[in-house]
N, C-alpha and C positions, 0 to 999 in steps of 0.2 A: 173510396171504395175500390177494391182490387178487381181488375178485369182479368178473367180467366182466358187462357188460350183455347180451351176446349169446353163446350157445355157439359155440365154434369147431369147425370141421371140419378135421381134418388132411388135407392133400392134398400132392401132389408133382406139380405140373403147370407147364408153361411159360406165362408171361405175357409181355406186350409193353408196354413203358413209352413214354409220349409226354409231351411238355410240354403245358401247357394250350392252346397254340397249334397242337398237332398234329405237332410235330417229333419224330422217333423218338429214343429214348434207349437202345434195345436190349432184349434179352430178359432175363427174370428167371425165377427158379424160385419159384413160390408155394408156401409151406410150410403155411400155414393160412389159413382165410377164415371170416368170419361175416357176418351182415347188416350189421354196423357197420364192418368193416375187414378188414385182411389183414396177414400177415407174409410177406415175400419175401426172397430172396437176390439180390444184384446186385453185380457186381465193383467198380463205381465209385460207392459210396454217397456219397462226399464231393461229387460233382458233380451230385447230384440236386437239383432245385429243391424248394421248400417245397410247391408244389402240382403235381400231375401227373395223368395218366390211366393207369389200369391196364386194359389190354385182356386179357380172359380167353379170347379166341378169335382165331385168326390173322387172320380177316377183320374183326375189330374190332366185330362186332355186339354182343358182350357186353363192356361196358366200364364202368368206374366212375371218377368224378372223386375224387381223393384229396388229403388233407392229410398231409404227413409229420409223424409224431408222435415217433418215436425212430429212432436208428440205433446199431448196435453191430457193429463189424467189418464183415462183408459182409451183415449182416441189417438189414432196414428194417421198421418198423411204420407202417402208414397207417390213417387214418380215412376212411371214405367220406363224401363231402359232396355236397350238391346242386350242380349246375352254377351258377356265379355267386355261391355263398355265400362269404363271406370269414371266415377264421378265423386266429388267431394261431398261428404255429409255435412250439413249445416248444424 
């Protein structure tokens, strides 16, 4: 069993996805979230870029820069990163 760095909080809330440049990618449903990342459901996971922004409020005031870590069917796992940080997508 994998041990997580940060405890996850199970949620069921709407999030909004954007490219790093601010272009909208659509809504998603955030399923769980922690200090280090999140899992969400999105219809078109194959078209998501390796880095993106997850807004947790409709006005965009609460948002996190993310790195795509995994995808399975319509589910996506992301790691929160500092803006400007570069990471390799697995």
